[in-house]
C-alpha positions in Angstrom: 2.0 -17.2 -17.1 1.0 -13.6 -18.0 -0.5 -10.6 -16.3 -3.8 -9.1 -17.2 -6.2 -6.4 -15.9 -9.9 -5.8 -16.2 -10.7 -2.5 -17.8 -13.2 -1.8 -15.0 -10.2 -1.5 -12.7 -9.1 1.7 -14.3 -10.6 5.2 -14.7 -11.1 6.9 -18.0 -12.4 5.9 -21.4 -11.8 2.5 -22.8 -9.1 3.9 -25.0 -7.4 5.5 -22.0 -7.6 2.3 -20.0 -6.1 0.2 -22.8 -3.2 2.6 -23.2 -2.6 2.7 -19.4 -2.6 -1.1 -19.3 -0.2 -1.4 -22.2 2.2 1.2 -20.8 2.3 -0.6 -17.5 3.4 -3.8 -19.2 0.2 -5.9 -19.2 0.1 -8.5 -21.9 -3.7 -8.6 -22.1 -7.0 -7.1 -20.7 -10.4 -8.3 -19.7 -12.8 -6.0 -21.5 -15.7 -5.1 -19.2 -19.0 -4.9 -21.1 -20.0 -1.5 -19.9 -16.6 0.0 -21.1 -17.2 -1.3 -24.6 -20.8 -0.2 -24.7 -19.8 3.3 -23.6 -16.9 3.5 -26.1 -17.1 5.5 -29.4 -15.0 2.8 -31.0 -16.5 -0.2 -32.7 -15.3 -3.6 -31.6 -13.1 -4.0 -34.7 -11.6 -0.6 -33.9 -10.9 -1.7 -30.3 -9.2 -4.8 -31.6 -7.0 -2.7 -34.0 -6.1 -0.3 -31.1 -5.1 -3.2 -29.0 -3.0 -4.6 -31.8 -1.2 -1.2 -32.1 -0.6 -1.2 -28.4 0.8 -4.7 -28.3 -2.0 -6.2 -26.0 -5.0 -8.4 -26.6 -8.3 -9.2 -25.1 -8.0 -12.4 -23.0 -11.6 -12.3 -21.6 -14.9 -10.7 -22.3 -17.1 -10.1 -19.3 -19.6 -10.3 -17.7 -22.4 -12.4 -19.1 -25.2 -12.2 -16.5 -28.5 -13.9 -15.8 -27.9 -17.0 -17.8 -28.4 -20.3 -16.1 -31.7 -21.6 -14.7 -34.0 -19.1 -16.4 -37.6 -20.2 -16.9 -39.7 -20.5 -20.1 -38.9 -18.0 -22.9 -36.3 -16.3 -20.7 -34.0 -19.3 -21.3 -34.1 -18.9 -25.1 -33.5 -15.2 -24.8 -30.4 -16.0 -22.7 -29.1 -18.4 -25.4 -29.8 -15.7 -28.1 -27.9 -13.1 -26.1 -25.0 -15.5 -25.8 -24.9 -15.9 -29.6 -24.8 -12.1 -30.0 -21.9 -11.9 -27.5 -20.0 -14.6 -29.4 -20.3 -12.5 -32.5 -18.9 -9.5 -30.7 -16.1 -11.6 -29.3 -15.1 -12.7 -32.8 -14.7 -9.0 -33.7 -12.5 -8.5 -30.6 -10.6 -11.6 -31.3 -11.1 -13.2 -27.9 -12.0 -16.7 -27.1 -13.0 -16.6 -23.4 -16.2 -15.3 -21.8 -17.1 -15.0 -18.1 -20.6 -16.2 -17.1 -21.3 -15.2 -13.5 -23.7 -17.1 -11.3 -27.3 -15.9 -11.7 -28.7 -13.2 -9.4 -32.0 -12.7 -11.1 -35.1 -13.2 -9.0 -36.6 -15.1 -12.0 -33.8 -17.7 -11.9 -34.6 -21.3 -10.8 -32.3 -23.3 -8.6 -33.0 -26.5 -10.4 -29.7 -28.3 -10.6 -30.5 -30.4 -13.7 -31.7 -27.3 -15.6 -28.4 -25.5 -14.7 -26.4 -28.4 -16.0 -28.5 -28.7 -19.2 -28.2 -24.9 -19.8 -24.4 -25.1 -19.7 -24.3 -28.2 -21.9 -26.2 -26.4 -24.6 -24.1 -23.3 -24.1 -21.0 -25.4 -24.4 -22.2 -26.8 -27.7 -22.8 -23.4 -29.1 -19.5 -22.1 -27.8 -17.5 -25.0 -29.2 -18.7 -24.2 -32.7 -17.1 -20.8 -32.3 -13.9 -22.0 -30.7 -14.9 -20.3 -27.4 -14.3 -21.3 -23.8 -17.0 -20.4 -21.2 -15.8 -19.8 -17.6 -18.5 -20.1 -14.9 -17.8 -17.9 -11.9 -19.5 -18.1 -8.5 -20.5 -14.6 -7.3 -20.3 -14.4 -3.5 -23.9 -13.1 -3.5 -25.3 -15.4 -6.3 -28.9 -16.4 -5.8 -28.4 -20.2 -6.0 -24.6 -20.7 -6.6 -22.2 -18.6 -4.5 -19.3 -21.0 -3.8 -16.6 -22.1 -6.3 -17.0 -25.7 -4.9 -20.5 -25.7 -6.2 -19.4 -24.3 -9.6 -16.8 -27.0 -9.9 -19.4 -29.7 -9.1 -21.6 -28.3 -11.8 -18.7 -28.1 -14.3 -17.8 -31.7 -13.7 -21.4 -32.8 -14.2 -21.7 -30.7 -17.4 -18.5 -32.5 -18.6 -18.1 -30.4 -21.7 -14.7 -29.3 -23.1 -15.9 -25.8 -23.7 -17.2 -25.3 -20.1 -14.8 -24.6 -17.3 -14.5 -22.6 -14.1 -13.3 -19.1 -13.3 -11.8 -18.5 -9.9 -12.0 -15.0 -8.3 -10.2 -14.5 -5.0 -12.6 -12.0 -3.6 -15.7 -14.2 -4.1 -13.9 -17.1 -2.5 -12.0 -15.5 0.4 -14.8 -13.0 1.3 -16.9 -16.1 2.1 -14.0 -17.8 4.0 -14.0 -20.7 1.6 -10.8 -22.7 2.3 -8.2 -22.1 -0.5 -7.2 -25.8 -0.1 -10.5 -26.7 -1.8 -9.0 -25.5 -5.1 -6.8 -28.7 -5.0 -9.9 -30.6 -6.1 -10.1 -28.6 -9.4 -8.4 -29.8 -12.5 -5.9 -27.2 -13.7 -6.9 -27.6 -17.4 -10.6 -26.8 -16.5 -9.6 -23.4 -15.0 -10.5 -21.0 -17.8 -9.3 -17.8 -16.0 -8.2 -16.4 -12.7 -9.2 -13.0 -11.3 -7.5 -11.5 -8.2 -8.5 -8.8 -5.8 -7.5 -8.1 -2.2 -9.6 -6.2 0.2 -9.5 -4.8 3.8 -11.2 -7.1 6.3 -14.6 -5.5 6.8 -17.9 -6.8 8.2 -20.5 -5.6 5.7 -22.8 -6.7 2.9 -20.7 -8.8 0.4 -22.0 -6.9 -2.7 -21.3 -3.5 -1.2 -17.9 -4.7 0.1 -17.0 -6.0 -3.4 -18.2 -2.9 -5.3 -16.4 -0.3 -3.3 -13.5 -1.7 -1.3 -11.6 -4.2 -3.5 -7.9 -3.3 -3.9 -4.7 -4.7 -5.4 -2.9 -7.8 -3.9 -0.7 -6.5 -1.1 -3.1 -3.7 -0.2 -5.6 -5.5 1.9 -6.0 -8.3 4.4 -6.9 -11.4 2.3 -4.5 -14.3 1.9 -3.8 -13.8 -1.8 -0.4 -15.6 -1.8 -2.0 -18.7 -0.3 -4.9 -18.6 -2.8 -2.6 -18.2 -5.8 -0.4 -21.0 -4.5 -3.3 -23.4 -4.6 -4.1 -22.4 -8.1 -0.5 -22.8 -9.3 -0.5 -26.3 -7.6 -3.2 -27.4 -10.0 -0.9 -26.7 -13.0 -2.9 -23.7 -14.2 -0.6 -21.6 -16.5 -3.1 -19.0 -17.8 -3.3 -15.3 -17.0 -3.5 -13.9 -13.5 -5.8 -10.9 -13.9 -6.9 -8.0 -11.7 -10.6 -7.2 -11.3 -10.8 -4.2 -8.9 -13.8 -2.2 -7.9 -12.7 0.7 -5.7 -14.0 4.2 -5.2 -10.4 5.5 -4.7 -9.2 4.0 -8.0 -12.1 5.6 -9.9 -10.6 9.0 -9.1 -6.9 8.0 -9.3 -4.6 8.2 -12.3 -5.1 5.1 -14.5 -1.3 5.2 -15.1 -0.6 4.9 -11.4 -3.2 2.1 -10.8 -2.0 0.1 -13.8 1.6 0.5 -12.7 0.7 -0.6 -9.1 -1.4 -3.4 -10.5 1.4 -4.9 -12.6 3.7 -4.7 -9.5 1.1 -6.4 -7.3 0.8 -9.4 -9.6 4.6 -9.8 -9.7 4.6 -9.6 -6.0 1.8 -12.1 -5.3 3.1 -14.6 -7.9 6.5 -14.5 -6.2 5.0 -14.9 -2.8 2.9 -17.9 -4.0 5.9 -19.6 -5.6 7.8 -19.2 -2.4 5.0 -21.0 -0.5 5.3 -23.8 -3.0 9.1 -23.9 -2.8 9.4 -23.4 -6.5 11.9 -21.2 -8.4 11.1 -17.5 -8.5 12.1 -14.7 -10.8 13.4 -12.3 -8.1 15.3 -12.4 -4.8 13.3 -12.8 -1.6 12.0 -9.7 0.2 14.3 -8.3 2.9 12.8 -6.4 5.7 14.9 -3.4 6.8 16.8 -4.2 9.9 16.3 -0.6 11.1 16.2 3.0 9.8 19.9 4.0 9.5 19.4 7.7 8.9 16.9 10.5 8.0 18.0 13.1 5.5 16.7 16.7 5.6 17.2 19.2 2.8 17.7 22.8 3.8 19.6 25.9 2.8 20.4 29.4 4.0 19.4 30.2 7.6 17.2 27.1 7.7 20.4 25.0 8.0 21.4 26.9 11.1 17.9 26.8 12.6 17.6 23.1 11.9 20.9 22.4 13.6 19.8 24.4 16.6 16.6 22.3 16.7 18.6 19.1 16.6 20.9 20.3 19.3 18.0 21.2 21.6 16.7 17.7 21.2 20.0 16.2 22.4 21.8 15.6 19.0 25.4 16.6 18.4 27.0 17.3 15.1 29.6 14.5 14.7 30.6 14.8 11.1 30.9 16.9 7.9 30.9 15.4 4.4 34.3 15.4 2.8 33.1 16.9 -0.5 29.5 18.2 0.0 27.6 20.6 2.1 26.2 17.8 4.3 26.4 17.4 8.0 25.8 14.4 10.2 24.1 14.7 13.6 23.9 11.8 16.0 22.4 10.6 19.3 22.5 7.0 20.4 22.0 5.0 17.2 20.1 7.7 15.4 21.7 9.6 12.5 20.1 12.8 11.1 21.7 14.4 8.0 21.3 18.0 6.8 21.9 18.3 3.0 22.5 21.9 2.0 23.9 21.1 -1.5 22.9 23.7 -4.2 22.6 21.0 -6.9 21.4 17.5 -7.2 18.4 15.7 -5.8 18.3 17.4 -2.4 18.0 20.8 -4.1 15.4 19.6 -6.5 13.3 18.2 -3.7 13.8 21.4 -1.7 12.5 23.5 -4.6 9.2 21.6 -4.5 8.8 20.8 -0.8 10.9 23.4 1.0 12.9 22.5 4.0 11.8 18.9 4.5 12.7 15.2 4.9 13.9 14.3 1.4 15.2 10.8 2.0 15.7 8.0 4.5 18.3 5.3 4.7 17.4 1.7 5.7 19.9 -0.9 6.8 19.7 -4.2 4.9 21.7 -7.4 4.7 22.1 -7.5 1.0 21.5 -4.2 -0.9 22.3 -5.7 -4.3 19.5 -8.3 -3.8 17.0 -5.6 -2.8 17.9 -3.6 -6.0 17.3 -6.7 -8.1 14.0 -7.3 -6.5 13.1 -3.6 -7.0 13.9 -3.9 -10.7 11.7 -7.0 -11.0 8.8 -5.0 -9.4 9.3 -2.0 -11.7 10.7 0.2 -8.9 13.2 2.6 -10.4 16.8 3.0 -9.1 18.0 6.5 -8.5 21.2 7.7 -10.3 22.4 11.3 -10.2 21.9 12.9 -13.6 25.3 13.2 -15.4 27.1 11.4 -12.6 26.3 7.6 -12.9 28.2 5.4 -10.6 29.1 8.1 -8.1 26.6 7.1 -5.4 28.0 6.3 -2.0 25.2 3.8 -1.6 22.4 2.5 -3.9 19.0 4.3 -3.7 15.5 3.7 -5.0 12.8 6.1 -5.9 9.9 6.3 -3.4 6.2 6.7 -4.3 6.1 10.4 -3.3 9.3 11.4 -4.9 11.7 10.9 -1.9 14.5 8.5 -1.9 15.2 5.3 0.0 18.9 4.6 0.4 20.1 1.0 1.1 22.9 0.7 3.6 24.7 -2.6 3.9 24.5 -3.9 7.5 28.1 -5.0 7.7 29.4 -1.8 6.0 27.5 0.9 7.7 30.2 2.2 10.1 32.8 2.1 7.3 30.4 4.1 5.1 30.1 6.9 7.6 33.9 7.0 8.2 34.6 7.0 4.4 32.1 9.8 3.5 32.3 12.0 6.6 35.1 13.8 8.5 34.6 13.2 12.2 34.3 16.4 14.2 36.6 16.8 17.2 33.8 18.3 19.3 32.6 15.6 21.7 29.0 14.6 22.1 27.3 16.1 25.1 27.9 14.2 28.3 24.1 14.2 29.0 22.3 13.6 25.8 18.5 13.3 25.9 18.5 9.6 26.2 17.5 8.8 22.7 18.7 5.4 21.5 17.0 4.4 18.2 14.4 5.3 15.6 11.1 3.8 16.7 9.1 4.6 13.6 8.8 7.0 10.7 5.5 8.6 9.7 4.5 9.7 6.2 1.6 11.9 5.1 0.4 10.9 1.6 -2.3 11.9 -0.8 -5.4 9.8 -0.7 -4.9 8.5 -4.2 -1.3 7.3 -3.2 -2.3 5.8 0.2 -2.6 2.2 -1.2 0.4 2.7 -3.5 2.7 3.5 -0.5 1.4 0.3 1.2 2.1 -1.8 -1.8 5.6 -0.4 -2.3 6.7 -1.3 1.2 4.9 -4.6 1.4 6.0 -5.9 -2.0 9.6 -4.7 -1.9 10.5 -5.2 1.7 7.9 -7.6 3.0 6.5 -5.3 5.6 3.4 -6.5 7.4 0.2 -4.5 7.9 -1.1 -3.8 11.4 -4.5 -2.6 12.4 -5.7 0.4 10.5 -7.1 3.4 12.5 -9.3 6.3 11.7 -8.0 9.3 13.7 -10.1 12.3 14.6 -8.4 15.6 13.7 -10.3 18.7 14.8 -10.8 19.5 11.1 -11.7 16.0 9.8 -10.9 12.3 9.6 -7.4 10.9 9.0 -6.9 7.4 7.8 -3.8 5.7 9.3 -2.1 2.4 8.4 0.9 1.0 10.3 3.4 -1.3 8.6 6.4 -3.0 10.2 9.0 -5.6 9.6 8.3 -9.1 11.0 10.8 -8.6 13.8 9.7 -5.0 14.6 13.1 -3.4 13.8 11.5 -1.1 11.2 8.1 0.6 11.6 6.2 3.0 9.3 2.9 4.7 9.6 1.0 6.1 6.6 -1.6 8.9 7.0 -4.1 10.3 4.5 -7.2 12.5 4.7 -9.9 13.8 2.4 -10.6 16.8 4.7 -8.8 19.9 3.4 -8.0 21.4 6.8 -6.6 18.5 8.7 -2.9 18.6 9.7 -2.2 16.0 7.1 -3.8 17.9 4.3 -2.2 21.2 5.3 1.2 19.4 5.2 0.5 18.2 1.7 -0.7 21.7 0.6 2.8 23.0 1.2 4.4 20.8 -1.4 3.7 18.4 -4.3 3.4 14.8 -3.3 3.4 13.0 0.0 6.4 12.6 2.2 7.7 11.9 5.7 6.3 14.2 8.3 7.6 13.0 11.6 10.4 10.9 13.2 9.7 8.9 16.4 12.7 8.3 18.6 12.9 5.7 21.4 14.3 6.6 24.8 15.0 4.7 28.0 13.3 7.2 30.4 10.9 9.6 28.8 10.5 11.7 31.9 14.2 12.3 32.0 14.2 13.0 28.3 11.4 15.5 28.7 13.3 17.3 31.4 16.5 17.5 29.4 15.1 18.8 26.1 12.8 21.3 27.8 15.7 22.5 29.8 17.6 23.1 26.6 14.8 25.3 25.3 13.4 22.8 22.8 10.0 23.9 21.4 7.7 21.1 22.7 4.0 20.5 22.3 1.9 21.4 25.4 -1.0 19.1 26.3 -4.1 20.5 28.1 -4.7 19.8 31.8 -8.0 18.1 31.0 -6.1 15.2 29.4 -4.3 14.5 32.7 -7.5 14.7 34.7 -8.8 12.0 32.4 -5.6 9.9 32.9 -6.3 9.8 36.6 -9.8 8.5 36.0 -8.8 6.0 33.4 -5.6 4.6 34.8 -5.6 5.5 38.5 -2.5 7.6 38.5 -1.9 9.7 41.6 -1.9 13.4 41.4 1.9 13.8 41.7 2.6 11.3 38.9 0.1 13.1 36.6 1.6 16.5 37.4 5.0 15.3 36.4 3.6 14.0 33.1 1.8 17.3 32.5 4.9 19.3 33.1 6.8 17.2 30.6 3.9 17.1 28.1 4.0 13.3 28.2 1.0 11.3 26.9 0.2 7.8 28.1 -1.4 4.6 26.8 -1.4 0.9 27.7 -2.5 -2.3 26.0 -4.8 -4.9 27.4 -1.9 -6.7 29.1 -0.9 -3.5 31.0 2.2 -2.7 28.8 2.7 1.0 28.9 3.5 3.5 26.1 4.6 7.0 26.8 5.1 9.6 24.2 6.2 13.2 23.8 6.1 15.6 20.8 8.1 18.5 19.6 6.5 21.5 17.9 6.6 21.4 14.2 9.5 23.0 12.4 7.9 25.7 10.3 4.7 23.5 10.2 6.6 21.0 8.1 7.9 18.1 10.3 8.2 17.3 13.9 9.7 14.7 16.3 8.1 12.3 18.7 9.8 10.6 21.7 8.5 7.2 22.8 9.1 4.8 25.6 7.7 1.3 24.9 7.0 -0.9 27.9 7.1 -4.7 27.5 5.4 -5.9 24.4 3.3 -2.8 23.6 3.0 -2.9 19.8 0.8 0.1 19.0 1.4 3.8 18.4 -0.7 5.5 21.1 -3.7 5.7 18.9 -6.1 6.9 21.7 -3.8 9.9 22.2 -3.8 10.9 18.5 -6.9 13.2 18.7 -5.4 15.0 21.7 -2.1 15.5 19.9 -3.7 16.7 16.7 -5.9 19.2 18.7 -2.8 20.5 20.4 -1.0 20.9 17.1 -4.0 22.6 15.6 -3.9 25.3 18.3 -0.5 26.4 17.0 -1.9 27.4 13.6 -1.5 31.1 12.6 -4.6 33.2 13.2 -5.0 33.9 9.5 -5.0 30.2 8.8 -7.8 29.5 11.2 -10.1 32.3 9.8 -9.5 31.6 6.1 
């Protein structure tokens, strides 16, 4: 079973699209008619280019307004088909997609539809062509793959089969189990697309919001599993219409696309209990450490910041300019090396979070899965085999280190000399990393989601649109099934939002803030403010509103206001308290959270207030630019 992609899924000219598909490892493409019409290359030249690139055309599409046309329009449809068959011969492809008719002239007469396809089948068979009939979700008379299958069975012609498209089926909530009724040898082609769950016109949803498997909310693994159950062994192909993709590098989309097909095929095979080509996804057990890159006076300033937040320096690397800071189960690392990855990252991004470490049960298995998904391992140039732990390249250029669960403590002891200075008797009450937050470029927003979902099996939570004083920020939360590892991704089109200003200071997205869990946030607030930590002040109006919304008494609200603590609760009354530090040189900041009961969110109602408070700390010249 091979991977394919429709040229409409990629930006650029037809030549650029074909090259991007070939580079990403696709064996074939669907050539979208408009791409060919707009190309300066003749069909025979396109065929030659594909041959040079080592790919082929496995489907030509779409052929519209065919079945059920009245009078002379029926003959014109047949004549058009013959012309397309001629073109297909030049492209050397033997499959064509006929989508269900949307023309206002079309007739819903079932017998005529059957007769039309029988005649088309006779014409196609003479050319050695297979015709695939696809149900468009908005088709005038046929909009359900079950109806298409019924028609195909009645046509009963070897050159006529069905094309299945996940969006057209799942957007209409057609049960995937219905695919079991379809004979595998009558499935001509399979097209896949995911999509966010939206309540809107089906055509508009399809034309603007489709995305790659693993980037939306449709059950693609279940859909593909039912197709594999039929015995279908043809291509799995991507057909994506997405406004973001139209402005994104075709190389990145093609690379992500190939990864998404490997991911969804693996997930489907696991549902069926069949053999797979890669190890199962392992969700991180937790975030083991966060690594910062800094040099010069920033190293000292960063250490002072950590100390003010209750962290103690507990170790120094045995051979490198790297220090370890700890509080509870949280490890922060400052890398001041003047060569290697940390320095390279620092040159581009400045003092920043350059890497994270995640604790996993089997690092070797994660590395094998990453290789199967086309995710590159990191190896220091000129020093292969000298890594203390395996690492993977992230989407935005940072690294993800893999720490074996049963060897974590031994790793720290082996790599770092413990400091004799004891940890403070009264730390700030921090116990774990609650979640990490990354700010990413808009065109990488879906790539980050796919990376973490496909590799580690993270699950998506509700997306939110957050109001920044300078524009809208899109936020997507991901987490492990057990909740031990959480990640939020944020992106914005608006140039002056906090997210966009973070990105403007470096090249590529990255981690912007670290959220830490504590047992008593009011006590934590008192300790870190007492140590002189630079914390974010929240306006009094917010606390007046808390009294109205949640019925707090004046004294309780005053304590929260003095601490700068924000509050939210879910429908069951589970509380969430949060507190923010000021940003270090406007680059990254810390959050402290106290989760009550089963609260599973991130304090989304408070995000606008927090962003407005952070916006007030911009330099005057920034505001007036």
